[in-house]
N, C-alpha and C positions, 0 to 999 in steps of 0.2 A: 431889790435891784430893778433899773429900769427897762422898762418892756419894749421892743418896737417892733410894729407889723407893716412888711414889704408886699403888697402886691404886684403879681406879675403871674398872668395864668399861661400865657404862652402868646404868641408863637415861637418857634425855633432862633428865628434869625432876632426877633423882639426882645427874648429870652439873653441871647447872648451878648447885644446891646445894653443890657441892664446890669453886666458886673459890673461896669464902673460907676456908675452911681450907687449901685449896692455898698461899694467900697469906699465911696465917699459918705453914705449914710454911718456907715462902723467909724470911720476916721472921724464923723462931728458926735458918734453916741461912743467913746472908747468905752465903758463900763459897761453899757446897755447889752440885754441878750436880742440879739436881732432872728426873728422868727419869717420867713417867708413862706405867704400862699402861694400854692401854684397848684398845677394840673399834675397829672400820674407823669405824663410823657418823661416830666423836667424835675420832676422829684429826685432821682437819683441825682442830678447835677450840682442841683442845688446844697444837697446832703454833702456834695466833694466840697463844696466852695468854703476855704478860708474862714469867708465876711460872714458865713450864716451859721446859727449856733441850733437851728431847729426848722421843722419844713413842715406845715402841713398841708394837706391834699385838700382841694375845692373838688369836691363831686360835681358842680356846676347842676345846681336841681333845678329840674322845671317848675313852669309856673303851678304846673299840677301838682308838685309835692308839696304842700304846705307842711308836711312832716319834715323832711328833709331843710327848709326854710327856718322850721323852727330850732333844728339842731345846730346849723350853722350859727344863727342868733345866739343859740346859747352858748357856744364856742368862745364867737368872737369877744361877748362881753364877759365871758370868765378869764378869757386871755390875760386881763391887767394891764394893756397896753396906754401906755401914755401919748402913744404918737403913730399914726399910719402915714406911711409912704405910698401912694397908689401910683404906681406905675404903669400899671394897666391902662387906666383913665377913659373905661368902656363904658357903656350904661349901666351893666352887670355890676364892677366892680363899684361904681359911683351910689351903686344902691345897694352894697354894702354899708356906708356911711349912715342910713338909715337904720342897718341893723345891730351896728354895733353901739348907738345910743350916745345920750351925752356925755361931755367931759374928757372926750378925747382928740386931742390935734389931729388934724386932718390934711394932707398935703394930697392935690390933685384936683377935679374939676366935679366934686360933687355939691349941688347947691347949696350954701348954708357952710360949707367946710372951714375951718380957721385958717389955712395957708392955701388960698385958690391958685392953680396955675391960670390968673386972669392974662395972660399976654394974648388978642385977638387975632395974631397971626399962628399961632399954635398949630394949627392945623395945615398951616403952608410949613411947617419946618422939619427938618430932618428930625427921624427917630433919636438920634445922638444928640443932637441942639435942643432939641424940645424938651429931653429928660434934663438936661443941665440947666436948663432955662426953670423948670419948674423948682429944680431943689433951690437953686439960686433964690428965686422967690420966695422957699421955706428956711431962709438964711444959712444952706450950705453955696457957698463961694467956687471951692474948686473942686470937679470933678473929673476924674480922669478918664482917661480911654479902658475899655473893657482890656481886661488882661486875662487868659487863660490858661495861663502858664502852669497852673496846679492841674490842667484837666489833659491826663495822660493815662496811656495805656501800653503795653507791650505788642508790638506789632512786627515783630519780627517773623511770623508765619503770613503776615500778609505781604507788608512790603516785598516787591523785588529790590532788585540791586538798580543803585544808582545808575543814571538819574532815569526818575519815572515823573511822569506827569497824569495830574488827576484829573477825570471828564467827571460831571453831573450831568446827564442829558436827561433827567427826569422833572419829576414837577408834578404838581397839583393836575390829577387827571381831569378835573374840571373846570380847567381855566389852559387847554393845549397851545393857545394862542400866546404865552409865557416861554412856551418850546421851542430852541433852533431844530430844525429836523434832525432826527435820528442819523438821516444819510449824510448828512454835513458833518457831524460827529465822527461818522465811520471816515468820509476823506480826513477829517483831521487826522483821526488817529493812524492813518495809512504814512502820512505827511511825517508824524512823529517816531515810528516804528523804522521808515525810513532814513533819519536823523539820528538815529541812534537811542533815544527814547523809550521806556515801556509806557502804553499808556494803561492807565488803573480806570477801570467804570465803578463809578461808586452810586449806590442808591437800594432801594427797598424791592422787596416781593411784587410790589404793584407794578414796580418800573421794569422790571426784566424784559417788557416786549422792545424797550428803547435799548436796553443794556445787550440786549442778546444782538440786535441789527449793529451795533458799532462794532463786536466781538467776530459776528461773522463778516463784518467787511474789511476787519483788519486783523489780518493773522499776526499774533506774537501781543495783542491785546489781553490784559487779566481783567477780568470781573470779579467784582469784589461783590455783588448781590445779596443783599439782606446780612452779610458777615459785620458790618460799623456800627455799632452805638457812636455814642457822641465824642467818648473819649479816644475811640480809636478814631474817628473823622480827624481830628483835632493832631495825633500824634502822627498821622500819615502825612497832613498838611504840613506838620514842620521837619517831614523828611523831602517832600517832593519839591521836582523842579520847578513847577507851575501846577495849577490848575483853572481849567475851562469849565465854565457850565453857566446854567439859565440862573434867573432870578426867584432862588429857593434858599432856605434857611441853612444847609450845607455848606453854602457858597458864604456865608456871612461867618458861621465858624469858621471854616479854612482862612478865611481874610484874615480874622481876629486874632488866631493862632498865628501868622506871619506869613502865611504863603504867598506868594506873587500867583495875585487870582484877575482871570480875565471873567466879566460879566456879561451878559449878551441881552438887552433889554428891548422890548416889542413894545407896543402902545396902550399894552393892559398894564403896567406899572410905571412909577416914574422915581427916575433914580434921585432925582433932587429931594423926593421927601424918604426913600428907603433904602438908597444906594449901599451896597457893602463898603466897609471903610477898614483899614489896616494898612501896615505898611507899604503895600505895594499892590497896588490895585485899578487894573484899566476897565472903564465901562464902556462897553459899545451900544449905542442904542438907533435904532431903525423903527421904521413904522410896521413895516411886516418882515420878522424873523427870517420868513423863509427865501425872502430875499438879500441875507446876510451873505456876504461869500466866505468860503475859507480861508480868501486871501487876506480879509481885512482883519479876522481872529488870528491868524496865522502873526501877519505883519506884529500885533498887539502883545501875542503871545512872545514873540521876540522879542520886544522892547522891555517887556517889565520880567520876562523871566530868564532862567539859564541854560538855554538848550544848546546841546551839541552843534557848532558852527556857526552859534549867532552870539553876537555880544548884544548884553544886557544894557 
C-alpha cells in the first residue's frame, strides 16, 4: 500500500485551512494510507477527519533531547512513506526532511527536496493560496476550500434559543494589541441584547477576565468559558446568527464552518496573509484596535449577519 505523510503541526487557524489541501491529497492518492503528523491539541480533530487514516503526535523535541530526535527519525524512516507533503513549511518541519532519509518524494521548502514550493512570493501569499500553489507545483491542480461539516457535537446544552451571536474577545496573552477591548465587546453585547439576540461568549479559562467583563457589562449574556472544544465551536457556528471576534484560531473555525463572521484586525497581523475565509466574512482593520468603534462593528455585523431588525 502507498503511504503518504502530511505534516501539519499547528496552529488552529492553519490546521483548519489545511483540511482543503488534505482533501486534495486524498483525491490525488485515492488508494493510499494518509498519515498526519501533528501536535497533541489537534490530534483528535485529525482523527475525526474522513480524509485521514492515521495520526501521529509530534512531541516537538528540543535540540537538547537527542534521544527524542533519534526516536522521531526511526519512526519516520520506518513509516514507509513514498511522499511527504509538508504543509507546515517551518524550519522544524523542513528539518524532518533530513531525518527521513533519501528516496522519499517531498513537497515543501526543504533544501534539496523533490517537489519544492519555489514561488519567490510564497511569503506574501495568503495561507489558502500558498498551500494551493504548493500542491499545484507537486502535481495537484484542484484544491478545494476546507470543509469541516464532519466536525460536529451535541450543543443542545450550550446553545440558547435562536437567535444568538458568538463573541470571541480573547487571544494570545503575549499579543494584547490583537484584542479589541473587552469594554467594546461589552457595549456590543448590550446592543445585541436590546436587539433581541443573545450574546454567547467563547474562550478558555485563560481568557476568563475578558469574558467576565463582557458578561458584567451586558446582563443576559451567556458565557461558555472553557466549555467548548473544536467540535462544539464548529457546531455552535452553524447555529449562530453571526460571530464577532479578534484574529484568533476559533474565528477561523467559525468562518470555515459557515458562520457569518466579523473579524477585527489591528496592526499586528495582516489579513492579506491570514484573514479568515468562509462564505460570509467581514474584515475590519485599523491601526489601533482601541480606536475601532462599536458602531463600525455593528454596521459590519448587520451587513453580513441576520440580526433582529436588520436586513443582511
